[in-house]
C-alpha positions as CSV (number, residue, x, y, z in Angstrom):
1,M,0.0,0.0,0.0
2,G,1.5,3.4,-1.0
3,L,1.1,6.8,0.4
4,S,-1.4,7.8,-2.2
5,I,-3.9,5.2,-0.8
6,T,-3.4,6.5,2.7
7,L,-3.9,10.1,1.6
8,A,-7.2,9.3,-0.2
9,Q,-8.9,9.8,3.1
10,A,-7.0,12.9,4.1
11,Q,-8.5,16.4,3.9
12,S,-7.3,19.9,3.4
13,F,-7.0,22.5,6.1
14,R,-7.0,26.3,6.0
15,F,-6.2,28.4,9.1
16,D,-6.5,32.2,9.7
17,F,-4.4,33.2,12.7
18,G,-5.4,36.2,14.9
19,N,-8.4,37.7,16.5
20,G,-9.6,39.7,13.5
21,K,-12.2,38.9,10.8
22,V,-11.8,35.4,9.5
23,K,-11.4,34.9,5.8
24,N,-14.1,32.8,4.2
25,G,-13.3,29.1,4.0
26,Y,-10.7,29.3,6.8
27,S,-10.8,28.2,10.4
28,A,-10.0,30.8,13.0
29,V,-7.0,30.3,15.3
30,L,-6.8,32.4,18.4
31,P,-3.8,32.6,20.8
32,T,-5.9,30.7,23.4
33,D,-6.5,27.7,21.1
34,A,-4.7,24.8,22.8
35,Y,-4.4,21.5,20.8
36,S,-6.7,18.7,21.5
37,D,-7.4,15.5,19.5
38,A,-11.1,16.3,19.7
39,K,-10.6,19.7,18.1
40,G,-7.9,18.5,15.7
41,F,-5.6,21.6,15.9
42,G,-4.1,24.1,18.2
43,F,-1.0,25.3,20.0
44,E,1.2,23.0,22.1
45,P,1.7,23.8,25.8
46,G,4.3,26.4,26.7
47,A,3.4,29.0,24.1
48,L,3.2,32.7,25.2
49,L,1.2,34.1,22.4
50,T,-0.3,37.4,21.4
51,A,-2.4,38.5,18.5
52,E,-1.5,41.6,16.4
53,T,-3.7,43.5,14.0
54,R,-3.0,46.1,11.4
55,K,-5.1,48.1,8.9
56,G,-6.0,46.4,5.7
57,K,-8.8,44.7,3.8
58,N,-7.2,41.2,3.4
59,A,-8.5,39.1,6.3
60,L,-5.4,36.9,6.1
61,L,-2.9,39.8,6.3
62,K,-4.5,42.2,8.7
63,D,-3.8,40.0,11.7
64,C,-1.4,37.4,12.9
65,I,-0.1,35.5,16.1
66,T,3.4,36.1,17.4
67,S,5.6,35.4,20.4
68,D,8.9,36.4,21.8
69,K,9.7,32.7,22.1
70,P,9.4,29.6,19.9
71,F,5.9,28.2,19.6
72,F,4.4,25.0,18.2
73,F,1.2,24.5,16.3
74,S,-0.2,21.1,15.6
75,V,-2.9,19.7,13.2
76,K,-4.2,16.1,13.5
77,L,-3.4,14.4,10.2
78,P,-3.4,10.9,8.8
79,E,0.0,9.5,7.6
80,G,1.1,10.8,4.3
81,N,2.8,13.6,2.4
82,Y,1.4,17.2,2.5
83,N,2.0,20.5,0.7
84,V,2.0,23.3,3.1
85,K,1.6,27.1,2.4
86,I,2.3,29.6,5.1
87,I,2.1,33.4,5.2
88,T,4.3,35.1,7.7
89,G,4.4,38.8,8.3
90,A,6.0,41.5,10.3
91,G,2.9,43.5,11.3
92,T,4.3,46.7,12.9
93,N,7.8,45.3,13.4
94,I,10.7,43.5,11.7
95,S,10.3,39.7,12.0
96,E,12.5,36.6,11.5
97,T,10.6,33.3,11.2
98,V,12.2,29.9,10.9
99,V,9.9,26.9,10.3
100,R,10.7,23.4,11.5
101,A,8.4,20.3,11.5
102,E,8.0,17.5,13.9
103,C,11.3,16.9,15.7
104,R,13.3,20.0,14.5
105,R,13.1,19.1,10.8
106,V,14.1,22.2,8.9
107,M,11.4,23.0,6.3
108,L,12.2,26.7,5.7
109,P,15.3,28.6,6.6
110,V,14.9,32.1,8.1
111,I,12.2,34.3,6.5
112,R,12.9,38.0,7.1
113,T,10.1,40.5,6.7
114,G,10.3,44.2,7.2
115,E,7.6,46.4,8.8
116,G,4.3,45.9,7.1
117,N,5.6,43.3,4.7
118,F,4.5,39.6,4.3
119,S,6.0,36.5,2.8
120,E,4.3,33.5,1.3
121,Q,6.3,30.2,1.5
122,H,5.7,26.6,0.5
123,F,7.1,23.2,1.4
124,T,6.2,19.6,1.3
125,V,6.3,17.5,4.5
126,H,6.0,13.8,5.5
127,V,3.8,12.7,8.4
128,H,4.0,9.2,9.8
129,D,3.1,7.0,12.7
130,S,4.4,3.7,13.9
131,L,1.6,1.5,12.4
132,I,2.2,-0.9,9.5
133,A,-0.9,-1.2,7.4
134,G,-2.7,-4.5,7.8
135,K,-0.2,-5.9,10.2
136,H,0.5,-6.0,14.0
137,P,2.6,-5.0,15.7
138,G,4.0,-2.0,14.0
139,V,7.4,-0.4,14.4
140,K,9.1,-1.4,17.7
141,L,9.9,2.0,19.2
142,K,12.4,2.7,21.8
143,A,11.2,4.2,25.1
144,R,12.5,7.7,24.3
145,E,10.7,7.6,20.9
146,L,7.2,7.3,22.4
147,N,7.0,11.0,23.0
148,Y,8.6,12.1,19.8
149,W,6.4,14.2,17.6
150,H,7.5,12.4,14.4
151,W,5.7,9.2,15.6
152,D,2.3,10.7,16.6
153,N,-1.0,11.3,14.8
154,K,-0.4,14.9,13.9
155,L,1.8,17.4,12.1
156,T,3.6,19.8,14.5
157,L,5.2,22.9,13.2
158,E,7.7,24.9,15.1
159,F,7.8,28.7,14.6
160,N,11.2,30.1,15.8
161,G,13.3,33.1,15.3
162,N,13.2,36.8,16.3
163,A,9.5,37.6,16.8
164,P,8.2,34.8,14.6
165,R,4.8,35.4,13.2
166,I,2.1,33.3,11.4
167,C,-0.8,34.8,9.5
168,A,-2.2,31.9,7.6
169,L,-1.5,28.1,7.1
170,E,-2.9,25.8,4.4
171,I,-2.3,22.1,4.3
172,T,-3.3,19.8,1.4
173,P,-2.5,16.2,0.5
174,A,0.4,15.7,-1.8
175,E,-0.3,12.5,-3.6
176,S,2.0,12.7,-6.6
177,V,5.4,13.8,-5.0
178,T,8.5,11.6,-4.9
179,T,9.2,10.4,-1.4
180,V,12.8,10.1,-0.3
181,F,13.0,7.6,2.6
182,L,16.0,7.7,4.9
183,A,17.3,4.6,6.7
184,G,20.2,5.3,9.1
185,N,21.4,5.9,12.6
186,S,22.0,8.9,14.8
187,T,23.9,10.8,12.1
188,V,20.9,10.7,10.0
189,V,17.8,10.9,12.3
190,D,15.7,13.9,13.2
191,Q,17.4,14.7,16.5
192,A,14.6,15.9,18.8
193,E,16.7,18.0,21.2
194,E,19.4,20.6,21.2
195,P,22.2,20.8,20.6
196,Y,22.2,17.6,18.6
197,A,21.4,17.5,14.8
198,A,21.9,15.2,11.8
199,W,21.9,15.8,8.0
200,G,18.6,14.0,7.6
201,Q,16.6,16.8,9.4
202,I,18.4,19.6,7.6
203,I,18.1,18.4,4.0
204,P,14.4,18.8,3.4
205,Q,14.8,22.6,2.9
206,F,16.9,22.0,-0.2
207,F,14.1,20.3,-2.3
208,Q,11.4,22.1,-4.4
209,P,8.0,22.1,-2.8
210,G,5.4,20.0,-4.5
211,K,8.2,17.7,-5.9
212,V,9.8,15.8,-3.0
213,A,8.9,14.8,0.6
214,V,11.7,13.6,2.8
215,A,10.6,10.8,5.1
216,N,13.2,10.2,7.8
217,Y,12.9,6.8,9.5
218,A,16.4,6.8,10.8
219,E,17.0,6.2,14.6
220,S,19.8,6.6,17.0
221,G,21.8,3.4,17.8
222,E,20.5,1.5,14.8
223,A,22.5,-0.9,12.6
224,L,21.2,-2.6,9.4
225,S,20.1,-5.7,11.4
226,S,18.4,-3.8,14.3
227,F,16.7,-1.4,11.8
228,Q,15.2,-4.5,10.2
229,S,14.3,-6.4,13.4
230,A,12.5,-3.3,14.7
231,R,10.4,-3.4,11.5
232,R,11.6,0.0,10.4
233,L,12.5,-1.3,7.0
234,E,9.1,-3.1,6.7
235,K,7.4,0.2,7.6
236,V,9.3,2.0,4.9
237,L,8.6,-0.6,2.3
238,S,4.9,-0.6,3.2
239,L,4.7,3.1,2.1
240,M,7.0,3.0,-0.8
241,K,5.6,3.5,-4.4
242,P,7.4,3.1,-7.7
243,G,9.9,6.0,-8.3
244,D,10.5,6.7,-4.6
245,Y,14.1,6.6,-3.2
246,L,15.6,4.9,-0.2
247,F,18.9,6.4,1.1
248,I,20.8,3.9,3.2
249,E,23.6,5.0,5.6
250,F,24.9,2.6,8.3
251,A,28.3,1.6,9.7
252,H,28.9,3.3,13.1
253,N,26.9,0.8,15.1
254,D,27.3,-2.2,12.6
255,M,31.1,-2.2,13.3
256,K,30.5,-2.9,16.9
257,Q,28.6,-6.1,16.4
258,K,30.6,-9.2,17.1
259,G,30.2,-13.0,16.4
260,E,30.7,-15.6,13.8
261,G,29.9,-14.4,10.3
262,I,29.6,-10.8,11.3
263,G,31.7,-8.1,9.5
264,P,31.9,-5.7,6.6
265,W,32.4,-8.3,4.0
266,T,29.8,-10.7,5.3
267,S,26.8,-9.8,7.3
268,Y,27.0,-6.1,6.5
269,S,27.3,-6.6,2.7
270,A,24.6,-9.3,2.8
271,S,22.2,-6.9,4.6
272,L,22.9,-4.0,2.2
273,K,22.1,-6.3,-0.7
274,H,18.8,-7.3,1.1
275,Y,17.8,-3.7,1.5
276,I,18.6,-3.0,-2.2
277,S,16.6,-6.0,-3.4
278,E,13.6,-5.3,-1.3
279,C,13.5,-1.6,-2.4
280,R,13.7,-2.7,-6.0
281,K,10.9,-5.1,-5.6
282,K,8.7,-2.1,-4.7
283,G,9.9,-0.2,-7.8
284,G,12.0,2.1,-5.6
285,N,15.5,3.5,-6.2
286,P,18.2,2.5,-3.6
287,V,21.0,4.9,-2.9
288,L,23.9,3.9,-0.7
289,V,25.6,6.5,1.5
290,T,29.0,5.8,3.1
291,S,29.1,6.9,6.7
292,M,31.0,10.1,7.6
293,H,34.1,9.9,9.7
294,R,34.2,10.4,13.4
295,R,36.2,13.4,14.5
296,N,39.7,11.8,14.9
297,F,43.0,13.3,13.6
298,D,46.5,12.2,13.4
299,S,49.6,14.4,14.4
300,T,49.6,15.9,10.8
301,G,46.0,17.0,10.9
302,K,44.7,14.2,8.6
303,V,41.5,12.3,9.5
304,V,42.0,8.9,11.0
305,N,39.6,6.1,9.7
306,T,37.7,4.6,12.7
307,L,35.2,2.7,10.6
308,G,37.4,-0.1,9.4
309,D,36.4,-1.7,6.1
310,Y,32.7,-0.7,6.3
311,P,33.0,2.2,3.8
312,A,35.0,0.1,1.4
313,A,32.5,-2.8,1.7
314,M,29.6,-0.4,0.9
315,R,31.5,0.9,-2.2
316,K,31.9,-2.7,-3.4
317,V,28.2,-3.5,-2.9
318,A,27.3,-0.4,-4.8
319,A,29.6,-1.4,-7.7
320,D,28.4,-5.1,-7.7
321,E,24.7,-4.2,-7.5
322,N,24.9,-1.1,-9.8
323,V,23.5,1.1,-7.2
324,P,24.3,4.9,-6.9
325,L,26.6,5.8,-4.1
326,I,27.2,9.1,-2.3
327,D,30.6,8.9,-0.7
328,L,30.0,11.0,2.4
329,N,33.0,9.2,4.0
330,I,35.4,10.9,1.5
331,M,33.6,14.2,1.6
332,S,33.6,14.3,5.4
333,A,37.4,13.8,5.5
334,S,37.7,16.8,3.2
335,L,35.4,18.8,5.4
336,Y,37.0,18.0,8.8
337,E,40.6,18.6,7.4
338,A,39.4,22.0,6.1
339,W,38.2,22.8,9.6
340,G,41.3,21.4,11.2
341,P,41.6,19.5,14.6
342,K,40.6,22.5,16.6
343,G,38.3,24.2,14.2
344,S,36.3,21.0,13.7
345,E,35.0,21.3,17.3
346,K,32.5,23.9,16.1
347,G,30.7,21.3,14.0
348,F,30.3,18.7,16.8
349,V,28.5,18.6,20.2
350,I,31.5,19.9,22.0
351,Y,30.6,22.6,24.6
352,P,31.7,23.6,28.1
353,A,29.3,23.1,31.0
354,N,26.3,25.4,31.3
355,T,26.3,26.4,27.6
356,F,22.6,25.2,27.4
357,P,19.9,25.2,30.1
358,G,20.3,22.3,32.6
359,Q,23.6,21.2,31.0
360,E,25.8,20.8,34.1
361,K,28.6,18.8,32.5
362,A,30.8,19.6,29.5
363,L,29.9,17.9,26.3
364,L,32.6,16.1,24.3
365,D,31.1,14.1,21.5
366,N,33.3,13.4,18.4
367,T,30.5,11.5,16.5
368,H,27.4,13.6,16.7
369,F,26.9,17.0,15.1
370,N,25.4,20.3,16.2
371,P,23.1,22.0,13.7
372,Y,26.0,23.9,12.0
373,G,27.9,20.7,11.5
374,A,24.7,18.9,10.3
375,M,24.1,21.6,7.8
376,Q,27.6,21.1,6.3
377,L,26.9,17.3,6.0
378,A,23.6,18.0,4.4
379,K,25.2,20.2,1.9
380,C,27.7,17.5,1.2
381,M,24.7,15.2,0.5
382,V,23.1,17.7,-1.9
383,Q,26.4,18.1,-3.8
384,G,26.8,14.3,-3.8
385,M,23.5,13.9,-5.6
386,R,24.6,16.4,-8.2
387,D,28.1,14.9,-8.6
388,I,26.7,11.4,-9.4
389,H,24.0,12.9,-11.6
390,L,21.2,11.3,-9.5
391,P,17.8,12.1,-11.2
392,L,16.6,13.3,-7.9
393,A,18.9,16.2,-8.1
394,E,16.6,17.8,-10.7
395,Y,14.2,18.5,-7.8
396,L,16.6,20.5,-5.8
397,R,15.7,24.1,-5.3
398,K,17.2,26.2,-8.1
399,D,18.9,28.7,-5.8
400,V,20.9,26.0,-3.9
401,P,24.6,26.9,-4.7
402,V,27.4,24.5,-5.5
403,Y,29.2,23.3,-2.3
404,S,32.7,22.2,-1.7
405,P,33.5,20.4,1.6
406,A,37.0,21.8,1.3
407,K,35.5,25.3,1.7
408,P,32.8,25.0,4.4
409,D,30.5,27.8,5.4
410,E,31.8,30.1,8.0
411,V,30.3,29.4,11.4
412,A,30.0,33.1,12.1
413,E,27.5,33.3,9.3
414,W,25.3,30.4,10.7
415,Y,21.9,31.3,12.1
416,W,20.1,28.7,14.3
417,P,17.6,29.9,16.9
418,L,17.5,27.2,19.6
419,S,14.5,25.0,20.0
420,P,13.2,25.0,23.6
421,V,14.2,21.4,24.6
422,T,17.8,20.5,25.6
423,A,18.9,16.9,25.7
424,K,19.5,15.2,29.0
425,A,21.6,12.5,27.5
426,K,23.5,11.9,24.3
427,P,21.9,9.8,21.5
428,D,22.4,6.1,21.3
429,G,25.4,5.1,19.3
430,N,28.9,6.5,18.9
């Protein structure tokens, strides 16, 4: 069963935010509207919201809802892909609005509007739950996943930035878009809490709306075998339709598995071939992604390989099975060496104590990225699609520039307003 069948029962929604006159055909959203399943939409707890009004005849533009802190708005939706239109506006002040979905998945970079100006933006988002159609049980979730917004029955949008504002929101089913499924570990997953991030939650913003939906099914601590035994692969395949993509990036946790017949040239390679075969049976397009390096340098400033033969094994499987391969392993070495041993700290979760609320101990994580580092890896992925002439690259936004990992973006130019929740523990895996 594909996403198009699931979406057949979905409906469209139109919301007009503020306390002014409501535009015909739209549902009014007031600052006091808290989310409930019964109502089907509303703001999540913790929001300190106010309504603003200005002169004008357009009911959508003459009022909005804003806050001096990040806020979250949810809509109860069945699983599927959706096209989203939002209108943000400055009202009487300058505004910066960043839009993220579910667990900090970046849908729109910062939208800056001047006094009295408005901006209409579009993106396409994937919504999923843990059920597998026609089967029981569904995906075997870890305890911490039970409260993640990307496994519930609704779409949650985060509005962040300097005085973020929302005037209007429209959500419609997107039945014909290409879905890009992501299978991977903590370096791919939608990390739910600051300061962790992964390329899988950054990359959606680079695709054209109405063309591609990124469906991130990665989870921290997973290897190829555990991803399958938890029925995550089965979940992906249950939704896949011909022409969709499956990006596969594993190695960090696979290399820790021990036992007879376990290794890069045996169990790992066999599992990769199984994923490829199952994807092709559904008419999908498998893409292999070699894992990025850990942050580890020798005395000359060159990256030390800590992944053994796993990247090489994936390259061989790609060649043997005639599967496109994005060599993130090679690109990450170039990126880290451009940063240098000390400079590379700015891309990882390496912070002194008390950098974030409730963070009493220093963080020293040479595997997991912060949002700036995740952005650089996401740009490597985008450039990798272009370099191997993957047809999917045709759906990238036209304004996405060429990227060289040897010349990463300056961290001083990076803008990431923090989401409200700080991690109490590091993600599974290392």
